C-alpha positions as CSV (number, residue, x, y, z in Angstrom):
1,M,18.4,-20.2,-19.9
2,N,17.2,-17.0,-18.0
3,I,14.4,-17.6,-15.6
4,D,13.1,-14.8,-13.4
5,L,11.7,-16.0,-10.1
6,S,11.5,-12.6,-8.4
7,G,8.7,-12.4,-6.0
8,K,8.5,-16.2,-5.6
9,T,9.3,-18.3,-2.5
10,A,10.8,-21.7,-2.7
11,I,11.2,-24.3,0.1
12,V,14.0,-26.7,-0.6
13,T,14.3,-29.8,1.6
14,G,17.7,-31.3,2.1
15,S,19.1,-27.9,1.2
16,T,22.3,-27.8,3.3
17,A,24.4,-30.2,1.1
18,G,24.6,-31.9,-2.3
19,I,21.8,-31.6,-4.9
20,G,19.5,-29.7,-2.5
21,L,22.1,-27.1,-1.8
22,A,22.8,-26.7,-5.6
23,I,19.1,-26.3,-6.3
24,A,18.7,-23.8,-3.5
25,K,21.6,-21.7,-4.9
26,G,20.1,-21.9,-8.4
27,L,16.7,-20.7,-7.2
28,A,18.2,-17.9,-5.3
29,T,20.3,-16.9,-8.3
30,A,17.1,-16.7,-10.3
31,G,15.7,-14.3,-7.8
32,A,13.5,-16.5,-5.5
33,K,13.4,-16.2,-1.8
34,V,14.7,-19.6,-0.7
35,I,13.8,-21.3,2.6
36,V,16.4,-23.9,3.5
37,N,16.3,-26.6,6.2
38,G,18.6,-29.0,7.8
39,R,18.5,-31.8,10.3
40,T,20.6,-29.9,12.9
41,E,20.9,-26.2,13.9
42,G,24.5,-26.3,12.7
43,A,23.5,-27.3,9.2
44,T,21.4,-24.1,8.7
45,G,23.5,-21.9,10.9
46,R,20.6,-20.4,12.8
47,S,18.5,-21.5,15.8
48,L,14.8,-22.2,15.6
49,D,14.1,-19.0,17.4
50,E,16.2,-17.0,14.9
51,V,14.5,-18.6,11.9
52,A,11.1,-18.0,13.4
53,A,11.8,-14.3,14.1
54,A,13.2,-13.9,10.6
55,F,10.1,-15.5,9.1
56,V,7.7,-13.3,11.0
57,A,9.7,-10.1,10.1
58,A,9.9,-11.0,6.4
59,Q,6.6,-12.8,5.8
60,R,4.2,-11.3,8.4
61,P,5.3,-7.6,8.7
62,S,1.8,-6.6,9.9
63,S,1.9,-9.1,12.7
64,I,0.2,-7.8,15.8
65,I,2.2,-9.9,18.2
66,R,5.5,-9.7,16.2
67,R,6.5,-13.3,17.0
68,P,5.4,-16.7,15.9
69,A,2.3,-18.1,17.7
70,S,3.0,-20.9,20.1
71,A,1.6,-24.4,19.3
72,E,-0.8,-23.8,22.2
73,E,-2.1,-20.5,20.7
74,V,-2.7,-22.2,17.3
75,A,-4.5,-25.1,19.0
76,N,-6.7,-22.6,20.9
77,M,-7.6,-20.8,17.7
78,V,-8.5,-24.1,16.0
79,V,-10.7,-25.1,19.0
80,Y,-12.4,-21.7,18.9
81,A,-13.0,-21.8,15.1
82,A,-14.7,-25.2,15.4
83,S,-16.9,-24.1,18.3
84,L,-20.5,-22.9,18.3
85,Q,-19.2,-19.6,19.7
86,A,-17.5,-18.9,16.4
87,S,-20.6,-19.2,14.3
88,A,-20.8,-15.4,13.8
89,T,-17.1,-14.9,13.4
90,T,-15.8,-14.3,9.9
91,G,-12.5,-15.6,8.7
92,A,-11.2,-12.0,8.4
93,A,-11.5,-11.7,12.2
94,L,-9.3,-14.8,12.9
95,R,-5.6,-14.4,12.9
96,V,-2.8,-16.6,14.1
97,D,0.7,-15.4,13.2
98,G,3.4,-18.1,12.9
99,G,4.9,-20.4,10.4
100,V,7.6,-22.3,12.3
101,V,6.9,-25.2,14.6
102,D,9.7,-27.4,15.8
103,T,7.5,-30.4,16.5
104,I,3.8,-31.4,16.7
105,A,4.5,-34.2,19.2
């Protein structure tokens, strides 16, 4: 079977071993960009900072700050967007670059 997944992005959990790894390889072979994860840095081979930087470079090339937003910056944007001061702000004027957060606790 020939499946073309060019231009698609897949997130495969448990993708550093076993069935998850096989699925990730299969999706990549079909042309998808594959995001892998593991429970430890050693499992993925890259640190959180390296993964975050690669994500911003690949998925947010027009980023103004050229780095993932911190959890505090995202929280500040959410508070602002829910405030009365944001009543005249359009969604196009709001932007938080990011995509990788190591914990919400």
